[in-house]
C-alpha positions in Angstrom: 183.6 208.4 17.2 186.3 205.7 17.9 185.9 202.5 16.0 188.5 200.6 18.0 187.0 201.0 21.5 187.2 197.8 23.5 187.1 196.5 27.1 190.4 195.6 28.7 190.2 191.8 29.5 192.4 192.3 32.5 190.9 195.3 34.4 187.6 195.7 32.6 187.9 199.4 31.7 187.3 201.0 28.3 190.3 201.4 26.1 190.7 203.1 22.7 194.4 202.5 22.1 196.6 199.5 21.4 197.3 199.2 25.1 195.3 199.7 28.3 196.3 202.9 30.0 195.6 201.4 33.4 197.5 198.1 33.4 199.4 198.1 30.1 197.6 195.0 28.7 197.5 195.0 24.9 194.1 195.2 23.2 194.9 192.2 21.1 197.3 189.5 22.2 199.8 188.3 19.7 199.0 184.7 18.6 201.2 182.0 20.1 203.3 180.7 17.2 207.0 179.9 16.5 207.8 183.6 16.2 206.3 184.2 19.6 208.2 181.3 21.2 211.5 182.5 19.7 210.9 186.0 20.9 210.2 184.8 24.4 213.4 182.7 24.4 215.4 185.6 23.1 213.8 187.9 25.7 215.3 185.7 28.4 218.7 185.2 26.8 219.5 188.5 25.2 222.5 190.3 26.4 221.0 193.7 27.1 218.8 192.8 30.0 218.8 189.0 29.9 220.6 186.1 31.5 224.0 186.7 29.8 224.0 190.3 31.1 223.0 189.1 34.5 225.8 186.5 34.6 228.4 189.1 33.5 227.3 191.6 36.1 227.1 189.0 38.9 230.6 187.9 38.1 232.1 191.4 38.1 230.1 193.5 40.6 227.6 191.2 42.5 227.2 193.4 45.5 226.6 196.6 43.6 224.2 195.0 41.1 222.0 193.3 43.7 221.8 196.5 45.7 220.7 198.4 42.6 218.1 195.6 41.9 216.7 196.0 45.4 216.5 199.8 45.7 216.8 201.3 42.2 216.2 199.3 39.0 214.7 195.8 38.7 214.6 195.7 34.9 218.4 195.3 34.2 218.8 191.8 35.7 216.8 188.6 35.2 214.3 188.0 38.1 216.2 186.1 40.9 213.8 183.2 41.1 213.8 182.7 37.4 217.6 183.0 37.4 218.3 180.3 40.0 215.7 177.9 38.4 217.2 178.4 34.9 220.8 178.0 36.1 219.9 174.9 38.1 218.2 173.4 35.0 221.3 174.0 33.0 223.4 172.1 35.5 220.8 169.2 35.7 220.8 168.9 31.9 224.6 168.8 31.7 225.1 166.1 34.4 222.3 164.0 32.8 223.8 164.5 29.4 227.2 163.2 30.4 225.9 160.8 33.1 228.0 162.4 35.8 227.5 160.6 39.1 229.1 163.2 41.4 226.2 165.5 42.0 225.9 168.9 43.6 224.0 167.3 46.6 224.9 163.7 46.8 223.2 161.1 48.9 223.8 157.4 48.6 220.6 155.8 49.8 220.1 152.2 51.0 217.6 149.6 50.0 216.4 149.2 53.6 212.7 149.8 54.0 213.2 152.1 57.1 215.2 154.5 54.9 212.7 154.7 52.1 211.4 158.2 52.9 215.0 159.5 53.2 215.8 158.0 49.8 212.8 159.6 48.2 213.5 163.1 49.7 217.1 163.2 48.5 216.1 161.8 45.1 213.6 164.6 44.8 216.3 167.1 45.6 218.7 165.6 43.0 215.9 165.9 40.3 214.6 169.3 41.3 217.7 171.5 42.0 215.9 174.7 41.1 213.3 174.4 43.8 215.8 172.7 46.2 218.2 175.6 45.8 215.4 178.1 46.7 214.7 176.1 49.9 218.5 175.9 50.7 218.6 179.7 50.1 216.1 180.2 52.9 218.6 178.7 55.3 221.5 180.7 54.0 219.4 183.8 54.0 218.4 183.2 57.7 222.1 182.9 58.8 223.1 185.8 56.6 220.4 188.0 58.2 221.5 186.9 61.6 225.2 187.6 61.0 224.5 190.9 59.2 221.6 192.1 61.4 223.0 195.6 61.8 222.4 196.3 58.1 219.0 197.6 57.0 218.0 194.7 54.8 215.0 192.5 55.5 215.0 188.7 55.1 213.4 188.7 51.7 215.9 191.3 50.3 218.7 189.0 51.5 217.0 186.1 49.9 217.1 187.9 46.6 220.9 188.2 47.0 221.2 184.5 47.8 219.2 183.5 44.8 221.4 185.5 42.4 224.6 184.2 44.1 223.5 180.6 44.2 222.5 180.9 40.5 226.1 181.8 39.6 227.3 178.9 41.9 225.2 176.5 39.9 226.7 177.8 36.6 230.2 177.2 38.1 229.2 173.6 38.8 227.7 173.4 35.3 230.8 174.6 33.5 233.1 172.1 35.4 230.6 169.3 34.9 230.6 170.1 31.2 234.4 169.8 31.0 234.4 166.8 33.2 232.0 165.2 30.8 234.3 166.0 27.8 237.7 165.2 29.4 236.7 162.5 31.9 238.8 164.3 34.5 237.5 164.6 38.0 236.7 168.3 38.3 233.6 168.5 40.5 235.6 169.0 43.8 237.3 172.0 42.2 233.9 173.4 41.2 232.7 173.0 44.8 235.6 174.9 46.2 235.2 177.7 43.6 231.5 177.9 44.3 231.9 178.4 48.0 234.7 181.0 47.4 232.4 182.9 45.0 229.4 182.8 47.3 231.6 184.0 50.2 233.1 186.9 48.1 229.7 187.9 46.6 227.8 188.0 49.9 230.6 189.7 51.7 230.9 192.3 48.9 227.2 193.1 49.2 227.5 194.2 52.8 231.0 195.7 53.1 233.7 194.7 50.7 236.4 196.5 52.7 236.0 194.4 55.9 237.5 191.0 56.3 234.8 190.1 58.8 232.2 190.5 56.1 233.7 187.6 54.2 234.2 185.5 57.3 230.5 186.0 58.2 229.5 185.2 54.6 231.5 182.0 54.7 229.9 180.9 58.0 226.4 181.9 56.8 226.8 179.8 53.6 228.1 176.7 55.3 225.5 176.9 58.2 222.8 177.5 55.6 223.7 174.3 53.7 224.0 172.4 56.9 220.6 173.6 58.1 219.1 172.5 54.8 220.6 169.0 54.9 219.6 168.6 58.6 216.1 169.7 57.8 215.9 167.0 55.0 217.1 164.4 57.5 214.6 165.4 60.2 211.8 165.4 57.6 212.8 161.9 56.6 212.8 160.7 60.2 209.5 162.4 60.8 207.9 160.7 57.8 209.2 157.3 58.9 207.8 157.8 62.4 204.4 158.8 61.1 204.3 155.7 58.8 205.1 153.4 61.7 
C-alpha cells in the first residue's frame, strides 16, 4: 500500500510519485522564499540555456539558432517573447538611470489639446518598449513574410525570428546608452545604425545567407515594418481625436 498517494492539482489524476506522470506537476510545490526567487532569476540568466547563452548565439549564428528553435529544439534559447521584453526592460532602465533624452522611439509632443491622444499614445510606447516592440515586430514580420513568401515559414514563425532579432537590437541600444551615460558622448545615432545593420544581417542570414538579395529584402522589410508601426500609431491618434470630437 502506498502512503504517498495524492491527487494531481493540475489534471486531477492519482499520483504516487514526486511528480505527476501525466503533466509533470510536482506533488508538493516548493515554498516561495528567497531561495526560490534566486533560483528563478538564475534560471533566466544562467549561461547554459539562459539569456547570456541566447545573446551569444544570436550574435554569432542568428539564422541557424532560430531555425533550430523553430523546428528542432526549443529549450536551448530563452523564449522569444520573454527575451524581447527583458531586453527592452534593460534598455528602459538604462535610459532612465542616466536620464538620456534621445530615445529608441522619439516623439516630441505638443501641448495643444487636439494632439492629446497622440501624445498619450507615444508616451505609452516610450514607457512600454517591451510590448511596443512586439507590436512593431508584427509589422516587420508582415513585410518579411511578404518579401520571403517563397520560403516555407508561416507568419508566426517569422514573428519568432523578429522577436529574437529585435531583442538583440534593444541590447545594442542599451550598451550604447550605458556608455553615453558614462561618457556624455552622443552615441545613440551609432547604435541606431548598428541595430539596423544587425537586423538586416540576422534576418537575411535566416533565409539565405549566400544571396545579397536576402539582405536587401531584410533591410526593406525592417524599415517598412517600422514605418508601418509609426503610421499605425499616427492613424490611431487621429481616430481617437475624431471619436472624441
